[in-house]
PyMOL commands that place a pseudoatom at each C-alpha (Angstrom):
pseudoatom trace, name=CA, resn=VAL, resi=1, chain=A, elem=C, hetatm=0, pos=[3.871, -9.479, -54.072]
pseudoatom trace, name=CA, resn=PRO, resi=2, chain=A, elem=C, hetatm=0, pos=[3.724, -5.716, -54.435]
pseudoatom trace, name=CA, resn=ILE, resi=3, chain=A, elem=C, hetatm=0, pos=[6.340, -3.704, -52.573]
pseudoatom trace, name=CA, resn=GLU, resi=4, chain=A, elem=C, hetatm=0, pos=[3.645, -1.476, -50.984]
pseudoatom trace, name=CA, resn=ALA, resi=5, chain=A, elem=C, hetatm=0, pos=[2.065, -4.513, -49.346]
pseudoatom trace, name=CA, resn=VAL, resi=6, chain=A, elem=C, hetatm=0, pos=[5.430, -5.579, -47.874]
pseudoatom trace, name=CA, resn=VAL, resi=7, chain=A, elem=C, hetatm=0, pos=[6.149, -2.078, -46.602]
pseudoatom trace, name=CA, resn=GLN, resi=8, chain=A, elem=C, hetatm=0, pos=[2.644, -1.872, -45.097]
pseudoatom trace, name=CA, resn=GLU, resi=9, chain=A, elem=C, hetatm=0, pos=[3.115, -5.218, -43.340]
pseudoatom trace, name=CA, resn=VAL, resi=10, chain=A, elem=C, hetatm=0, pos=[6.517, -4.133, -41.906]
pseudoatom trace, name=CA, resn=GLU, resi=11, chain=A, elem=C, hetatm=0, pos=[5.013, -0.858, -40.616]
pseudoatom trace, name=CA, resn=ASN, resi=12, chain=A, elem=C, hetatm=0, pos=[2.130, -2.760, -39.011]
pseudoatom trace, name=CA, resn=THR, resi=13, chain=A, elem=C, hetatm=0, pos=[4.570, -5.095, -37.291]
pseudoatom trace, name=CA, resn=ILE, resi=14, chain=A, elem=C, hetatm=0, pos=[6.638, -2.178, -35.972]
pseudoatom trace, name=CA, resn=LYS, resi=15, chain=A, elem=C, hetatm=0, pos=[3.503, -0.474, -34.697]
pseudoatom trace, name=CA, resn=LYS, resi=16, chain=A, elem=C, hetatm=0, pos=[2.387, -3.679, -32.885]
pseudoatom trace, name=CA, resn=GLU, resi=17, chain=A, elem=C, hetatm=0, pos=[5.779, -3.963, -31.210]
pseudoatom trace, name=CA, resn=LYS, resi=18, chain=A, elem=C, hetatm=0, pos=[5.581, -0.348, -29.997]
pseudoatom trace, name=CA, resn=ASP, resi=19, chain=A, elem=C, hetatm=0, pos=[2.061, -0.968, -28.617]
pseudoatom trace, name=CA, resn=LYS, resi=20, chain=A, elem=C, hetatm=0, pos=[3.320, -4.043, -26.705]
pseudoatom trace, name=CA, resn=THR, resi=21, chain=A, elem=C, hetatm=0, pos=[6.113, -2.038, -25.076]
pseudoatom trace, name=CA, resn=LYS, resi=22, chain=A, elem=C, hetatm=0, pos=[3.618, 0.666, -24.075]
pseudoatom trace, name=CA, resn=GLU, resi=23, chain=A, elem=C, hetatm=0, pos=[1.391, -1.998, -22.465]
pseudoatom trace, name=CA, resn=LYS, resi=24, chain=A, elem=C, hetatm=0, pos=[4.344, -3.317, -20.479]
pseudoatom trace, name=CA, resn=GLU, resi=25, chain=A, elem=C, hetatm=0, pos=[5.113, 0.191, -19.175]
pseudoatom trace, name=CA, resn=LEU, resi=26, chain=A, elem=C, hetatm=0, pos=[1.586, 0.526, -17.750]
pseudoatom trace, name=CA, resn=VAL, resi=27, chain=A, elem=C, hetatm=0, pos=[2.092, -2.206, -15.185]
pseudoatom trace, name=CA, resn=LEU, resi=28, chain=A, elem=C, hetatm=0, pos=[2.348, -0.885, -11.650]
pseudoatom trace, name=CA, resn=VAL, resi=29, chain=A, elem=C, hetatm=0, pos=[5.280, -2.857, -10.322]
pseudoatom trace, name=CA, resn=ARG, resi=30, chain=A, elem=C, hetatm=0, pos=[6.544, -3.058, -6.792]
pseudoatom trace, name=CA, resn=PRO, resi=31, chain=A, elem=C, hetatm=0, pos=[9.763, -1.126, -6.374]
pseudoatom trace, name=CA, resn=LYS, resi=32, chain=A, elem=C, hetatm=0, pos=[12.776, -3.324, -5.704]
pseudoatom trace, name=CA, resn=ASN, resi=33, chain=A, elem=C, hetatm=0, pos=[13.831, -1.297, -2.670]
pseudoatom trace, name=CA, resn=GLN, resi=34, chain=A, elem=C, hetatm=0, pos=[10.682, -0.810, -0.699]
pseudoatom trace, name=CA, resn=ASN, resi=35, chain=A, elem=C, hetatm=0, pos=[10.575, 1.303, 2.406]
pseudoatom trace, name=CA, resn=ARG, resi=36, chain=A, elem=C, hetatm=0, pos=[9.112, 0.055, 5.691]
pseudoatom trace, name=CA, resn=GLN, resi=37, chain=A, elem=C, hetatm=0, pos=[5.761, 1.680, 5.007]
pseudoatom trace, name=CA, resn=GLU, resi=38, chain=A, elem=C, hetatm=0, pos=[5.340, -0.113, 1.706]
pseudoatom trace, name=CA, resn=LEU, resi=39, chain=A, elem=C, hetatm=0, pos=[6.436, -3.424, 3.177]
pseudoatom trace, name=CA, resn=LEU, resi=40, chain=A, elem=C, hetatm=0, pos=[3.951, -3.083, 6.039]
pseudoatom trace, name=CA, resn=GLU, resi=41, chain=A, elem=C, hetatm=0, pos=[1.134, -2.094, 3.693]
pseudoatom trace, name=CA, resn=GLU, resi=42, chain=A, elem=C, hetatm=0, pos=[1.757, -5.092, 1.447]
pseudoatom trace, name=CA, resn=ARG, resi=43, chain=A, elem=C, hetatm=0, pos=[2.014, -7.433, 4.441]
pseudoatom trace, name=CA, resn=LEU, resi=44, chain=A, elem=C, hetatm=0, pos=[-1.285, -6.080, 5.757]
pseudoatom trace, name=CA, resn=MET, resi=45, chain=A, elem=C, hetatm=0, pos=[-2.988, -6.638, 2.423]
pseudoatom trace, name=CA, resn=SER, resi=46, chain=A, elem=C, hetatm=0, pos=[-1.412, -10.066, 2.053]
pseudoatom trace, name=CA, resn=VAL, resi=47, chain=A, elem=C, hetatm=0, pos=[-2.523, -11.235, 5.474]
pseudoatom trace, name=CA, resn=ALA, resi=48, chain=A, elem=C, hetatm=0, pos=[-5.984, -9.747, 4.972]
pseudoatom trace, name=CA, resn=PHE, resi=49, chain=A, elem=C, hetatm=0, pos=[-6.489, -11.340, 1.547]
pseudoatom trace, name=CA, resn=ASN, resi=50, chain=A, elem=C, hetatm=0, pos=[-5.404, -14.707, 2.936]
pseudoatom trace, name=CA, resn=TYR, resi=51, chain=A, elem=C, hetatm=0, pos=[-7.372, -14.455, 6.217]
pseudoatom trace, name=CA, resn=ASP, resi=52, chain=A, elem=C, hetatm=0, pos=[-10.421, -12.195, 5.884]
pseudoatom trace, name=CA, resn=PRO, resi=53, chain=A, elem=C, hetatm=0, pos=[-10.458, -9.565, 3.094]
pseudoatom trace, name=CA, resn=LYS, resi=54, chain=A, elem=C, hetatm=0, pos=[-13.432, -7.717, 4.664]
pseudoatom trace, name=CA, resn=ILE, resi=55, chain=A, elem=C, hetatm=0, pos=[-10.956, -6.300, 7.153]
pseudoatom trace, name=CA, resn=LEU, resi=56, chain=A, elem=C, hetatm=0, pos=[-9.748, -4.033, 4.352]
pseudoatom trace, name=CA, resn=LEU, resi=57, chain=A, elem=C, hetatm=0, pos=[-13.145, -2.318, 4.284]
pseudoatom trace, name=CA, resn=GLY, resi=58, chain=A, elem=C, hetatm=0, pos=[-12.573, -0.604, 7.624]
pseudoatom trace, name=CA, resn=PRO, resi=59, chain=A, elem=C, hetatm=0, pos=[-12.042, 3.173, 7.653]
pseudoatom trace, name=CA, resn=ASP, resi=60, chain=A, elem=C, hetatm=0, pos=[-8.827, 2.843, 9.658]
pseudoatom trace, name=CA, resn=ILE, resi=61, chain=A, elem=C, hetatm=0, pos=[-7.214, 0.836, 6.869]
pseudoatom trace, name=CA, resn=SER, resi=62, chain=A, elem=C, hetatm=0, pos=[-7.565, 3.465, 4.140]
pseudoatom trace, name=CA, resn=GLU, resi=63, chain=A, elem=C, hetatm=0, pos=[-6.018, 6.080, 6.444]
pseudoatom trace, name=CA, resn=GLN, resi=64, chain=A, elem=C, hetatm=0, pos=[-2.906, 3.956, 6.848]
pseudoatom trace, name=CA, resn=ILE, resi=65, chain=A, elem=C, hetatm=0, pos=[-2.346, 3.045, 3.161]
pseudoatom trace, name=CA, resn=SER, resi=66, chain=A, elem=C, hetatm=0, pos=[-0.276, 5.452, 1.108]
pseudoatom trace, name=CA, resn=SER, resi=67, chain=A, elem=C, hetatm=0, pos=[1.714, 3.524, -1.514]
pseudoatom trace, name=CA, resn=PRO, resi=68, chain=A, elem=C, hetatm=0, pos=[0.205, 3.729, -5.017]
pseudoatom trace, name=CA, resn=LEU, resi=69, chain=A, elem=C, hetatm=0, pos=[-0.052, 0.001, -5.629]
pseudoatom trace, name=CA, resn=ALA, resi=70, chain=A, elem=C, hetatm=0, pos=[-1.680, -0.821, -2.295]
pseudoatom trace, name=CA, resn=LYS, resi=71, chain=A, elem=C, hetatm=0, pos=[-4.000, 2.178, -2.527]
pseudoatom trace, name=CA, resn=ARG, resi=72, chain=A, elem=C, hetatm=0, pos=[-5.227, 1.218, -6.016]
pseudoatom trace, name=CA, resn=ILE, resi=73, chain=A, elem=C, hetatm=0, pos=[-5.739, -2.444, -5.055]
pseudoatom trace, name=CA, resn=LEU, resi=74, chain=A, elem=C, hetatm=0, pos=[-7.665, -1.340, -1.980]
pseudoatom trace, name=CA, resn=GLU, resi=75, chain=A, elem=C, hetatm=0, pos=[-9.894, 0.924, -4.100]
pseudoatom trace, name=CA, resn=GLU, resi=76, chain=A, elem=C, hetatm=0, pos=[-10.542, -1.902, -6.563]
pseudoatom trace, name=CA, resn=PHE, resi=77, chain=A, elem=C, hetatm=0, pos=[-11.309, -4.306, -3.692]
pseudoatom trace, name=CA, resn=ARG, resi=78, chain=A, elem=C, hetatm=0, pos=[-13.874, -1.895, -2.299]
pseudoatom trace, name=CA, resn=LEU, resi=79, chain=A, elem=C, hetatm=0, pos=[-15.587, -1.671, -5.681]
pseudoatom trace, name=CA, resn=TYR, resi=80, chain=A, elem=C, hetatm=0, pos=[-15.410, -5.454, -6.054]
pseudoatom trace, name=CA, resn=HIS, resi=81, chain=A, elem=C, hetatm=0, pos=[-16.994, -5.951, -2.643]
pseudoatom trace, name=CA, resn=LYS, resi=82, chain=A, elem=C, hetatm=0, pos=[-20.005, -3.831, -3.634]
pseudoatom trace, name=CA, resn=ARG, resi=83, chain=A, elem=C, hetatm=0, pos=[-20.653, -6.192, -6.575]
pseudoatom trace, name=CA, resn=HIS, resi=84, chain=A, elem=C, hetatm=0, pos=[-19.783, -9.552, -4.872]
pseudoatom trace, name=CA, resn=LYS, resi=85, chain=A, elem=C, hetatm=0, pos=[-20.713, -10.853, -1.485]
pseudoatom trace, name=CA, resn=ASN, resi=86, chain=A, elem=C, hetatm=0, pos=[-17.909, -13.403, -1.249]
pseudoatom trace, name=CA, resn=PHE, resi=87, chain=A, elem=C, hetatm=0, pos=[-14.266, -12.883, -2.117]
pseudoatom trace, name=CA, resn=ASP, resi=88, chain=A, elem=C, hetatm=0, pos=[-12.720, -15.071, -4.785]
pseudoatom trace, name=CA, resn=PRO, resi=89, chain=A, elem=C, hetatm=0, pos=[-9.133, -14.097, -5.569]
pseudoatom trace, name=CA, resn=SER, resi=90, chain=A, elem=C, hetatm=0, pos=[-9.246, -15.425, -9.113]
pseudoatom trace, name=CA, resn=ILE, resi=91, chain=A, elem=C, hetatm=0, pos=[-12.416, -13.492, -9.953]
pseudoatom trace, name=CA, resn=PHE, resi=92, chain=A, elem=C, hetatm=0, pos=[-10.993, -10.381, -8.273]
pseudoatom trace, name=CA, resn=ALA, resi=93, chain=A, elem=C, hetatm=0, pos=[-7.738, -10.688, -10.221]
pseudoatom trace, name=CA, resn=GLY, resi=94, chain=A, elem=C, hetatm=0, pos=[-9.721, -11.094, -13.444]
pseudoatom trace, name=CA, resn=GLU, resi=95, chain=A, elem=C, hetatm=0, pos=[-11.616, -7.868, -12.778]
pseudoatom trace, name=CA, resn=LEU, resi=96, chain=A, elem=C, hetatm=0, pos=[-8.529, -5.858, -11.849]
pseudoatom trace, name=CA, resn=PRO, resi=97, chain=A, elem=C, hetatm=0, pos=[-7.005, -3.466, -14.378]
pseudoatom trace, name=CA, resn=ARG, resi=98, chain=A, elem=C, hetatm=0, pos=[-4.021, -5.118, -16.056]
pseudoatom trace, name=CA, resn=GLU, resi=99, chain=A, elem=C, hetatm=0, pos=[-1.493, -2.881, -14.363]
pseudoatom trace, name=CA, resn=LEU, resi=100, chain=A, elem=C, hetatm=0, pos=[-2.568, -4.131, -10.910]
pseudoatom trace, name=CA, resn=VAL, resi=101, chain=A, elem=C, hetatm=0, pos=[-2.797, -7.885, -11.551]
pseudoatom trace, name=CA, resn=GLU, resi=102, chain=A, elem=C, hetatm=0, pos=[0.888, -8.669, -11.040]
pseudoatom trace, name=CA, resn=GLY, resi=103, chain=A, elem=C, hetatm=0, pos=[1.100, -6.643, -7.810]
pseudoatom trace, name=CA, resn=PHE, resi=104, chain=A, elem=C, hetatm=0, pos=[-2.014, -8.316, -6.485]
pseudoatom trace, name=CA, resn=THR, resi=105, chain=A, elem=C, hetatm=0, pos=[-0.878, -11.823, -7.287]
pseudoatom trace, name=CA, resn=ASP, resi=106, chain=A, elem=C, hetatm=0, pos=[2.463, -11.110, -5.632]
pseudoatom trace, name=CA, resn=MET, resi=107, chain=A, elem=C, hetatm=0, pos=[0.591, -10.000, -2.513]
pseudoatom trace, name=CA, resn=VAL, resi=108, chain=A, elem=C, hetatm=0, pos=[-1.741, -12.985, -2.406]
pseudoatom trace, name=CA, resn=LEU, resi=109, chain=A, elem=C, hetatm=0, pos=[0.917, -15.536, -3.178]
pseudoatom trace, name=CA, resn=GLU, resi=110, chain=A, elem=C, hetatm=0, pos=[3.479, -13.994, -0.796]
pseudoatom trace, name=CA, resn=ASP, resi=111, chain=A, elem=C, hetatm=0, pos=[4.741, -16.434, 1.762]
pseudoatom trace, name=CA, resn=ILE, resi=112, chain=A, elem=C, hetatm=0, pos=[3.323, -15.259, 5.075]
pseudoatom trace, name=CA, resn=GLU, resi=113, chain=A, elem=C, hetatm=0, pos=[6.203, -16.274, 7.272]
pseudoatom trace, name=CA, resn=GLY, resi=114, chain=A, elem=C, hetatm=0, pos=[5.089, -17.550, 10.675]
pseudoatom trace, name=CA, resn=LEU, resi=115, chain=A, elem=C, hetatm=0, pos=[1.437, -17.790, 9.656]
pseudoatom trace, name=CA, resn=GLU, resi=116, chain=A, elem=C, hetatm=0, pos=[1.455, -20.809, 7.344]
pseudoatom trace, name=CA, resn=LYS, resi=117, chain=A, elem=C, hetatm=0, pos=[-0.667, -22.979, 9.640]
pseudoatom trace, name=CA, resn=ALA, resi=118, chain=A, elem=C, hetatm=0, pos=[-1.961, -20.297, 11.977]
pseudoatom trace, name=CA, resn=ASP, resi=119, chain=A, elem=C, hetatm=0, pos=[-5.335, -20.162, 13.634]
pseudoatom trace, name=CA, resn=SER, resi=120, chain=A, elem=C, hetatm=0, pos=[-7.601, -17.135, 13.456]
pseudoatom trace, name=CA, resn=ASN, resi=121, chain=A, elem=C, hetatm=0, pos=[-6.246, -15.721, 16.715]
pseudoatom trace, name=CA, resn=LYS, resi=122, chain=A, elem=C, hetatm=0, pos=[-2.745, -15.625, 15.299]
pseudoatom trace, name=CA, resn=TYR, resi=123, chain=A, elem=C, hetatm=0, pos=[-3.983, -13.897, 12.118]
pseudoatom trace, name=CA, resn=GLN, resi=124, chain=A, elem=C, hetatm=0, pos=[-5.938, -11.375, 14.158]
pseudoatom trace, name=CA, resn=LYS, resi=125, chain=A, elem=C, hetatm=0, pos=[-2.913, -10.624, 16.367]
pseudoatom trace, name=CA, resn=GLU, resi=126, chain=A, elem=C, hetatm=0, pos=[-0.719, -10.224, 13.292]
pseudoatom trace, name=CA, resn=LEU, resi=127, chain=A, elem=C, hetatm=0, pos=[-3.173, -7.820, 11.696]
pseudoatom trace, name=CA, resn=GLU, resi=128, chain=A, elem=C, hetatm=0, pos=[-3.254, -5.729, 14.880]
pseudoatom trace, name=CA, resn=LEU, resi=129, chain=A, elem=C, hetatm=0, pos=[0.538, -5.663, 14.981]
pseudoatom trace, name=CA, resn=ILE, resi=130, chain=A, elem=C, hetatm=0, pos=[0.753, -4.506, 11.390]
pseudoatom trace, name=CA, resn=LYS, resi=131, chain=A, elem=C, hetatm=0, pos=[-1.816, -1.818, 11.912]
pseudoatom trace, name=CA, resn=ARG, resi=132, chain=A, elem=C, hetatm=0, pos=[0.045, -0.592, 14.972]
pseudoatom trace, name=CA, resn=GLU, resi=133, chain=A, elem=C, hetatm=0, pos=[3.358, -0.542, 13.109]
pseudoatom trace, name=CA, resn=LEU, resi=134, chain=A, elem=C, hetatm=0, pos=[1.735, 1.391, 10.249]
pseudoatom trace, name=CA, resn=LYS, resi=135, chain=A, elem=C, hetatm=0, pos=[0.413, 3.947, 12.768]
pseudoatom trace, name=CA, resn=VAL, resi=136, chain=A, elem=C, hetatm=0, pos=[3.911, 4.312, 14.234]
pseudoatom trace, name=CA, resn=THR, resi=137, chain=A, elem=C, hetatm=0, pos=[5.463, 4.727, 10.818]
pseudoatom trace, name=CA, resn=ASN, resi=138, chain=A, elem=C, hetatm=0, pos=[2.826, 7.310, 9.812]
pseudoatom trace, name=CA, resn=LEU, resi=139, chain=A, elem=C, hetatm=0, pos=[3.322, 9.227, 13.030]
pseudoatom trace, name=CA, resn=LYS, resi=140, chain=A, elem=C, hetatm=0, pos=[7.084, 9.345, 12.534]
pseudoatom trace, name=CA, resn=THR, resi=141, chain=A, elem=C, hetatm=0, pos=[6.516, 10.736, 9.041]
pseudoatom trace, name=CA, resn=LYS, resi=142, chain=A, elem=C, hetatm=0, pos=[4.174, 13.381, 10.397]
pseudoatom trace, name=CA, resn=LEU, resi=143, chain=A, elem=C, hetatm=0, pos=[6.694, 14.289, 13.096]
pseudoatom trace, name=CA, resn=ARG, resi=144, chain=A, elem=C, hetatm=0, pos=[9.454, 14.695, 10.491]
pseudoatom trace, name=CA, resn=LYS, resi=145, chain=A, elem=C, hetatm=0, pos=[7.250, 16.978, 8.420]
pseudoatom trace, name=CA, resn=MET, resi=146, chain=A, elem=C, hetatm=0, pos=[6.210, 18.924, 11.526]
pseudoatom trace, name=CA, resn=SER, resi=147, chain=A, elem=C, hetatm=0, pos=[9.807, 19.444, 12.579]
pseudoatom trace, name=CA, resn=ILE, resi=148, chain=A, elem=C, hetatm=0, pos=[10.625, 20.905, 9.182]
pseudoatom trace, name=CA, resn=ARG, resi=149, chain=A, elem=C, hetatm=0, pos=[7.573, 23.180, 9.505]
pseudoatom trace, name=CA, resn=ILE, resi=150, chain=A, elem=C, hetatm=0, pos=[8.680, 24.274, 12.975]
pseudoatom trace, name=CA, resn=GLN, resi=151, chain=A, elem=C, hetatm=0, pos=[12.167, 25.141, 11.659]
pseudoatom trace, name=CA, resn=LYS, resi=152, chain=A, elem=C, hetatm=0, pos=[10.618, 27.274, 8.902]
pseudoatom trace, name=CA, resn=LEU, resi=153, chain=A, elem=C, hetatm=0, pos=[8.344, 29.005, 11.384]
pseudoatom trace, name=CA, resn=GLU, resi=154, chain=A, elem=C, hetatm=0, pos=[11.303, 29.741, 13.669]
pseudoatom trace, name=CA, resn=ALA, resi=155, chain=A, elem=C, hetatm=0, pos=[13.288, 31.157, 10.762]
pseudoatom trace, name=CA, resn=ASP, resi=156, chain=A, elem=C, hetatm=0, pos=[10.328, 33.322, 9.741]
pseudoatom trace, name=CA, resn=ASN, resi=157, chain=A, elem=C, hetatm=0, pos=[9.777, 34.399, 13.362]
pseudoatom trace, name=CA, resn=LYS, resi=158, chain=A, elem=C, hetatm=0, pos=[6.033, 33.528, 13.296]
pseudoatom trace, name=CA, resn=LYS, resi=159, chain=A, elem=C, hetatm=0, pos=[5.494, 32.962, 17.008]
pseudoatom trace, name=CA, resn=GLY, resi=160, chain=A, elem=C, hetatm=0, pos=[1.727, 32.301, 16.962]
pseudoatom trace, name=CA, resn=LYS, resi=161, chain=A, elem=C, hetatm=0, pos=[1.879, 29.569, 14.348]
pseudoatom trace, name=CA, resn=LEU, resi=162, chain=A, elem=C, hetatm=0, pos=[5.108, 28.301, 15.896]
pseudoatom trace, name=CA, resn=HIS, resi=163, chain=A, elem=C, hetatm=0, pos=[3.397, 27.764, 19.241]
pseudoatom trace, name=CA, resn=GLU, resi=164, chain=A, elem=C, hetatm=0, pos=[0.521, 25.848, 17.568]
pseudoatom trace, name=CA, resn=ALA, resi=165, chain=A, elem=C, hetatm=0, pos=[2.952, 23.714, 15.613]
pseudoatom trace, name=CA, resn=GLN, resi=166, chain=A, elem=C, hetatm=0, pos=[4.992, 22.937, 18.738]
pseudoatom trace, name=CA, resn=LYS, resi=167, chain=A, elem=C, hetatm=0, pos=[1.829, 21.958, 20.600]
pseudoatom trace, name=CA, resn=LEU, resi=168, chain=A, elem=C, hetatm=0, pos=[0.781, 19.611, 17.795]
pseudoatom trace, name=CA, resn=PHE, resi=169, chain=A, elem=C, hetatm=0, pos=[4.318, 18.193, 17.695]
pseudoatom trace, name=CA, resn=GLY, resi=170, chain=A, elem=C, hetatm=0, pos=[4.061, 17.490, 21.418]
pseudoatom trace, name=CA, resn=GLU, resi=171, chain=A, elem=C, hetatm=0, pos=[0.699, 15.738, 21.001]
pseudoatom trace, name=CA, resn=LEU, resi=172, chain=A, elem=C, hetatm=0, pos=[2.034, 13.599, 18.160]
pseudoatom trace, name=CA, resn=THR, resi=173, chain=A, elem=C, hetatm=0, pos=[5.105, 12.718, 20.247]
pseudoatom trace, name=CA, resn=LYS, resi=174, chain=A, elem=C, hetatm=0, pos=[2.950, 11.626, 23.181]
pseudoatom trace, name=CA, resn=LEU, resi=175, chain=A, elem=C, hetatm=0, pos=[0.819, 9.489, 20.863]
pseudoatom trace, name=CA, resn=LEU, resi=176, chain=A, elem=C, hetatm=0, pos=[3.952, 7.911, 19.369]
pseudoatom trace, name=CA, resn=SER, resi=177, chain=A, elem=C, hetatm=0, pos=[5.395, 7.208, 22.791]
pseudoatom trace, name=CA, resn=LYS, resi=178, chain=A, elem=C, hetatm=0, pos=[2.154, 5.518, 23.858]
pseudoatom trace, name=CA, resn=LEU, resi=179, chain=A, elem=C, hetatm=0, pos=[2.070, 3.357, 20.730]
pseudoatom trace, name=CA, resn=GLU, resi=180, chain=A, elem=C, hetatm=0, pos=[5.743, 2.386, 21.098]
pseudoatom trace, name=CA, resn=ALA, resi=181, chain=A, elem=C, hetatm=0, pos=[5.282, 1.647, 24.808]
pseudoatom trace, name=CA, resn=ASP, resi=182, chain=A, elem=C, hetatm=0, pos=[2.657, -1.005, 24.069]
pseudoatom trace, name=CA, resn=ASN, resi=183, chain=A, elem=C, hetatm=0, pos=[4.609, -4.217, 24.103]
pseudoatom trace, name=CA, resn=PHE, resi=184, chain=A, elem=C, hetatm=0, pos=[3.383, -6.534, 21.384]
pseudoatom trace, name=CA, resn=GLY, resi=185, chain=A, elem=C, hetatm=0, pos=[5.100, -9.768, 20.472]
pseudoatom trace, name=CA, resn=SER, resi=186, chain=A, elem=C, hetatm=0, pos=[5.658, -9.416, 16.766]
pseudoatom trace, name=CA, resn=ILE, resi=187, chain=A, elem=C, hetatm=0, pos=[5.817, -11.858, 13.906]
pseudoatom trace, name=CA, resn=ILE, resi=188, chain=A, elem=C, hetatm=0, pos=[6.116, -9.108, 11.330]
pseudoatom trace, name=CA, resn=LEU, resi=189, chain=A, elem=C, hetatm=0, pos=[9.134, -8.269, 9.284]
for i in range(1, 189): cmd.bond("trace and resi %d" % i, "trace and resi %d" % (i + 1))
show_as sticks, trace
zoom trace
């Protein structure tokens, strides 16, 4: 066997191994330490995929989703829904980009604690609770950002913009108080 052929074969093998490691890096994995927002988003998607995936088509859902994995899976589901009338998780998973498959299967196979043998009313209530909690979490994030903006405006002595920012902060606070005052019995997290 010529030496050139052996060298060529070794180089090809090394190149294949490098390509495999690059493929593994492309997978969008769930972070080990997820924040509340990410946990709620994944719970919402998990419950929806197990109960009625068409719920994910609503405009209020896309406003609440911000994590990269959940956002991409939601986008892919919307495209899938345009092509297919009925949802089949195995077909959907087969059409997903490779980097999303693992995250999707984790969501679908996730044990939905408290909802194993639930009726549709329980699922519906759980979805409403998750949506409400996502709104609360998003409002808290907006309030944190707004408070930082208000501090900067105070430091820069921009009274006109400061007054507008304070007014918006007050409106967001009222909305948050109203959402938190609603007493829901929760199964979630």
